[in-house]
N, CA, C and O of each residue as an XYZ file, in Angstrom:
444
protein
N     154.474    150.805    131.005
C     155.254    149.723    130.468
C     155.930    149.014    131.636
O     156.698    149.625    132.378
N     155.646    147.739    131.794
C     156.224    146.955    132.886
C     157.331    146.048    132.357
O     157.299    145.609    131.207
N     158.304    145.780    133.215
C     159.409    144.895    132.857
C     159.628    143.914    134.006
O     159.674    144.311    135.170
N     159.761    142.634    133.672
C     160.058    141.635    134.698
C     161.417    141.922    135.299
O     162.344    142.317    134.592
N     161.539    141.727    136.598
C     162.778    142.032    137.309
C     163.931    141.118    136.924
O     165.081    141.556    136.899
N     163.645    139.860    136.625
C     164.727    138.912    136.348
C     164.938    138.747    134.846
O     164.013    138.889    134.047
N     166.161    138.450    134.496
C     166.510    138.205    133.100
C     165.890    136.877    132.661
O     165.799    135.937    133.449
N     165.473    136.810    131.424
C     164.824    135.616    130.883
C     165.800    134.447    130.867
O     166.961    134.597    130.485
N     165.326    133.303    131.279
C     166.137    132.083    131.220
C     165.620    131.220    130.077
O     164.414    131.086    129.874
N     166.539    130.650    129.351
C     166.219    129.786    128.216
C     165.381    130.495    127.158
O     164.703    129.836    126.370
N     165.416    131.831    127.125
C     164.780    132.582    126.052
C     163.269    132.578    126.044
O     162.664    132.836    125.004
N     162.637    132.292    127.177
C     161.181    132.219    127.202
C     160.620    133.182    128.240
O     161.015    133.158    129.405
N     159.696    134.028    127.801
C     158.988    134.921    128.723
C     157.679    134.266    129.141
O     157.134    133.448    128.400
N     157.171    134.613    130.313
C     155.851    134.127    130.705
C     154.791    134.565    129.693
O     154.993    135.516    128.938
N     153.680    133.871    129.690
C     152.571    134.164    128.789
C     152.190    135.643    128.851
O     152.165    136.228    129.934
N     151.899    136.241    127.724
C     151.462    137.635    127.581
C     152.570    138.659    127.794
O     152.284    139.855    127.856
N     153.808    138.235    127.906
C     154.926    139.169    127.975
C     155.752    139.037    126.704
O     155.806    137.972    126.089
N     156.387    140.125    126.325
C     157.156    140.165    125.086
C     158.633    140.276    125.423
O     159.031    141.112    126.235
N     159.447    139.431    124.797
C     160.884    139.405    125.076
C     161.641    140.377    124.185
O     161.347    140.517    122.998
N     162.626    141.046    124.784
C     163.589    141.861    124.035
C     164.879    141.913    124.830
O     164.862    142.286    126.003
N     165.971    141.555    124.233
C     167.303    141.657    124.818
C     167.393    141.025    126.214
O     167.984    141.604    127.125
N     166.808    139.851    126.371
C     166.898    139.131    127.633
C     165.961    139.609    128.720
O     166.069    139.164    129.862
N     165.045    140.501    128.394
C     164.075    141.010    129.369
C     162.672    140.752    128.847
O     162.465    140.606    127.642
N     161.709    140.696    129.759
C     160.310    140.494    129.395
C     159.517    141.755    129.716
O     159.671    142.343    130.787
N     158.671    142.162    128.779
C     157.906    143.401    128.922
C     156.419    143.137    128.774
O     156.005    142.207    128.082
N     155.625    143.967    129.432
C     154.167    143.926    129.308
C     153.679    145.354    129.131
O     153.923    146.210    129.981
N     152.995    145.607    128.036
C     152.427    146.928    127.784
C     151.076    147.030    128.481
O     150.224    146.156    128.321
N     150.883    148.082    129.242
C     149.596    148.373    129.872
C     148.918    149.400    128.979
O     149.387    150.532    128.867
N     147.828    149.017    128.347
C     147.236    149.859    127.318
C     146.213    150.865    127.840
O     145.839    151.788    127.116
N     145.761    150.708    129.060
C     144.768    151.656    129.569
C     145.446    152.885    130.166
O     146.564    152.792    130.672
N     144.776    154.035    130.110
C     145.373    155.250    130.680
C     145.382    155.176    132.211
O     144.342    154.976    132.839
N     146.557    155.336    132.793
C     146.718    155.304    134.247
C     147.619    156.450    134.671
O     148.417    156.949    133.877
N     147.491    156.865    135.919
C     148.450    157.814    136.469
C     149.774    157.080    136.657
O     149.820    155.852    136.596
N     150.846    157.828    136.884
C     152.150    157.213    137.115
C     152.086    156.267    138.313
O     152.619    155.159    138.263
N     151.429    156.709    139.393
C     151.355    155.905    140.616
C     150.560    154.621    140.393
O     150.955    153.558    140.872
N     149.440    154.709    139.669
C     148.641    153.513    139.395
C     149.377    152.563    138.455
O     149.287    151.345    138.605
N     150.104    153.118    137.487
C     150.890    152.272    136.586
C     151.976    151.535    137.365
O     152.219    150.351    137.131
N     152.620    152.230    138.281
C     153.664    151.600    139.098
C     153.071    150.464    139.936
O     153.658    149.386    140.022
N     151.915    150.700    140.550
C     151.265    149.666    141.354
C     150.855    148.469    140.503
O     150.979    147.326    140.942
N     150.370    148.722    139.295
C     149.980    147.631    138.405
C     151.189    146.754    138.089
O     151.090    145.527    138.107
N     152.310    147.372    137.805
C     153.526    146.598    137.524
C     153.936    145.769    138.735
O     154.282    144.595    138.600
N     153.898    146.374    139.912
C     154.266    145.659    141.142
C     153.362    144.452    141.347
O     153.843    143.377    141.706
N     152.058    144.613    141.126
C     151.116    143.499    141.283
C     151.425    142.363    140.319
O     151.113    141.206    140.600
N     152.035    142.687    139.184
C     152.393    141.672    138.196
C     153.785    141.103    138.448
O     154.282    140.310    137.648
N     154.423    141.502    139.559
C     155.769    141.029    139.856
C     156.820    141.679    138.985
O     157.874    141.097    138.727
N     156.532    142.890    138.532
C     157.411    143.610    137.610
C     157.713    144.999    138.147
O     157.224    145.393    139.206
N     158.523    145.729    137.402
C     158.773    147.143    137.679
C     158.479    147.924    136.405
O     158.446    147.351    135.316
N     158.267    149.219    136.536
C     158.111    150.034    135.339
C     159.456    150.082    134.626
O     160.506    150.184    135.261
N     159.411    150.007    133.318
C     160.632    149.990    132.515
C     161.336    151.342    132.549
O     160.705    152.385    132.720
N     162.648    151.302    132.383
C     163.476    152.500    132.226
C     164.396    152.230    131.040
O     165.361    151.477    131.176
N     164.120    152.828    129.875
C     164.971    152.575    128.710
C     166.425    152.948    128.990
O     166.712    154.023    129.516
N     167.336    152.044    128.630
C     168.765    152.264    128.848
C     169.509    152.598    127.560
O     170.714    152.850    127.581
N     168.786    152.598    126.431
C     169.421    152.889    125.148
C     168.357    153.331    124.154
O     167.162    153.160    124.392
N     168.798    153.897    123.044
C     167.864    154.278    121.986
C     167.186    153.041    121.407
O     166.008    153.091    121.054
N     167.915    151.939    121.306
C     167.353    150.701    120.774
C     166.217    150.189    121.651
O     165.178    149.760    121.149
N     166.423    150.239    122.965
C     165.368    149.791    123.876
C     164.173    150.726    123.800
O     163.031    150.265    123.792
N     164.410    152.021    123.745
C     163.311    152.979    123.616
C     162.529    152.736    122.327
O     161.299    152.756    122.343
N     163.218    152.510    121.222
C     162.540    152.232    119.950
C     161.655    151.002    120.066
O     160.524    151.004    119.581
N     162.163    149.943    120.709
C     161.378    148.729    120.916
C     160.119    149.034    121.726
O     159.022    148.624    121.347
N     160.274    149.751    122.838
C     159.131    150.062    123.692
C     158.111    150.927    122.965
O     156.906    150.739    123.133
N     158.577    151.864    122.166
C     157.657    152.744    121.450
C     156.898    151.998    120.357
O     155.812    152.428    119.969
N     157.438    150.900    119.855
C     156.681    150.081    118.907
C     155.534    149.361    119.614
O     154.515    149.055    118.995
N     155.699    149.093    120.902
C     154.649    148.417    121.665
C     153.561    149.376    122.115
O     152.380    149.028    122.111
N     153.953    150.575    122.501
C     153.011    151.543    123.073
C     153.236    152.897    122.412
O     154.348    153.426    122.429
N     152.196    153.444    121.841
C     152.280    154.773    121.234
C     151.177    155.641    121.813
O     150.138    155.081    122.163
N     151.298    156.910    121.943
C     152.515    157.656    121.665
C     153.401    157.822    122.897
O     154.573    158.174    122.765
N     152.856    157.573    124.103
C     153.619    157.821    125.330
C     153.385    156.704    126.333
O     152.378    156.000    126.270
N     154.321    156.550    127.257
C     154.143    155.601    128.349
C     154.993    156.064    129.521
O     156.009    156.736    129.347
N     154.554    155.689    130.722
C     155.291    156.049    131.931
C     156.541    155.192    132.047
O     156.536    154.016    131.685
N     157.617    155.794    132.557
C     158.808    155.035    132.915
C     159.085    155.268    134.396
O     158.533    156.190    134.995
N     159.923    154.449    134.974
C     160.126    154.474    136.420
C     161.186    155.486    136.842
O     162.163    155.135    137.504
N     160.987    156.738    136.456
C     161.869    157.835    136.848
C     161.014    158.988    137.359
O     159.941    159.265    136.824
N     161.501    159.651    138.396
C     160.774    160.803    138.926
C     161.724    161.713    139.689
O     162.869    161.361    139.974
N     161.209    162.899    140.009
C     161.966    163.821    140.870
C     161.132    164.170    142.101
O     161.133    165.309    142.566
N     160.418    163.162    142.621
C     159.525    163.370    143.763
C     160.273    163.725    145.043
O     159.758    164.492    145.857
N     161.467    163.189    145.240
C     162.222    163.475    146.466
C     162.808    164.873    146.464
O     162.754    165.577    147.473
N     163.367    165.274    145.336
C     163.987    166.599    145.240
C     163.757    167.148    143.839
O     164.162    166.536    142.851
N     163.114    168.290    143.757
C     162.802    168.917    142.478
C     164.054    169.060    141.615
O     165.066    169.617    142.043
N     163.958    168.539    140.383
C     165.055    168.664    139.435
C     166.099    167.565    139.504
O     166.957    167.480    138.626
N     166.044    166.704    140.548
C     166.970    165.580    140.656
C     166.204    164.314    140.302
O     165.442    163.784    141.110
N     166.417    163.844    139.093
C     165.677    162.696    138.589
C     166.347    161.395    139.008
O     167.551    161.213    138.829
N     165.539    160.487    139.574
C     166.010    159.167    139.997
C     165.136    158.107    139.351
O     163.957    158.329    139.076
N     165.741    156.947    139.115
C     165.010    155.826    138.549
C     164.922    154.701    139.571
O     165.484    154.806    140.661
N     164.226    153.636    139.230
C     163.932    152.528    140.136
C     165.143    152.062    140.932
O     165.017    151.750    142.116
N     166.301    152.010    140.309
C     167.481    151.493    141.003
C     168.112    152.516    141.936
O     169.129    152.228    142.567
N     167.519    153.720    142.034
C     168.030    154.746    142.922
C     169.148    155.571    142.329
O     169.704    156.435    143.006
N     169.490    155.320    141.070
C     170.585    156.057    140.431
C     170.223    157.532    140.268
O     169.129    157.864    139.811
N     171.137    158.400    140.641
C     170.960    159.828    140.402
C     171.378    160.133    138.972
O     172.081    159.352    138.330
N     170.939    161.263    138.500
C     171.359    161.732    137.177
C     171.178    160.651    136.117
O     172.145    160.058    135.639
N     169.946    160.415    135.769
C     169.588    159.422    134.773
C     170.520    159.557    133.574
O     170.601    160.622    132.961
N     171.224    158.476    133.240
C     172.245    158.559    132.194
C     171.663    158.646    130.793
O     172.089    159.495    130.010
N     170.705    157.795    130.455
C     170.111    157.852    129.122
C     168.854    158.698    129.213
O     167.861    158.287    129.814
N     168.899    159.862    128.623
C     167.745    160.765    128.618
C     167.435    161.140    127.184
O     168.219    161.814    126.516
N     166.307    160.704    126.735
C     165.858    161.106    125.416
C     164.592    161.935    125.590
O     163.543    161.623    125.027
N     164.714    163.003    126.385
C     163.572    163.868    126.647
C     163.223    164.654    125.384
O     164.076    164.876    124.525
N     161.988    165.063    125.284
C     161.601    165.990    124.221
C     162.273    167.324    124.495
O     162.708    167.587    125.616
N     162.358    168.163    123.477
C     162.943    169.492    123.657
C     162.270    170.223    124.807
O     161.046    170.203    124.937
N     163.075    170.865    125.634
C     162.627    171.651    126.785
C     161.867    170.813    127.824
O     161.029    171.347    128.550
N     162.148    169.528    127.899
C     161.505    168.667    128.882
C     162.573    168.039    129.777
O     163.703    167.852    129.327
N     162.263    167.720    130.984
C     161.008    168.035    131.674
C     160.957    169.511    132.046
O     161.975    170.124    132.367
N     159.757    170.065    131.997
C     159.630    171.501    132.263
C     158.805    171.813    133.510
O     158.609    172.983    133.839
N     158.316    170.775    134.213
C     157.545    170.962    135.443
C     156.374    171.909    135.226
O     156.112    172.780    136.055
N     155.680    171.742    134.125
C     154.542    172.591    133.768
C     153.533    172.662    134.908
O     153.092    171.636    135.426
N     153.180    173.860    135.285
C     152.223    174.054    136.368
C     152.767    173.680    137.729
O     152.018    173.651    138.706
N     154.059    173.392    137.813
C     154.667    173.026    139.089
C     154.275    171.649    139.576
O     154.458    171.332    140.752
N     153.728    170.809    138.674
C     153.226    169.519    139.144
C     153.677    168.326    138.299
O     153.084    167.252    138.406
N     154.695    168.478    137.473
C     155.187    167.349    136.683
C     156.443    166.777    137.340
O     157.515    167.381    137.303
N     156.283    165.607    137.935
C     157.392    165.015    138.680
C     157.692    163.577    138.273
O     158.569    162.939    138.855
N     156.967    163.060    137.272
C     157.142    161.679    136.839
C     157.404    161.657    135.340
O     156.827    162.448    134.594
N     158.275    160.751    134.898
C     158.704    160.730    133.498
C     157.861    159.783    132.661
O     157.457    158.708    133.103
N     157.609    160.230    131.416
C     156.936    159.369    130.441
C     157.649    159.447    129.128
O     157.244    158.795    128.166
């Protein structure tokens, strides 16, 4: 799920993007790794979305089911999750029960 970096002006998103709460989103429907999804967003002049509320998450989940990558990971330090803006301790976390669990020692990106 990609999100345009700038807030929408005059209520209009570029073609093929969907507006919600002053932001423009683009759903990437093909299966990609976290790294490839991030690169795809960058090529589109966007960043991977990071839901900041339950309302935003609900909106994103209506666009893409059942899962999508978000721009959070613990690649720098195991167990310390950071998002695109560099914020530590992701404030809005709607993880599934017992997640993230680092299954197999190789889960470092959030979806």
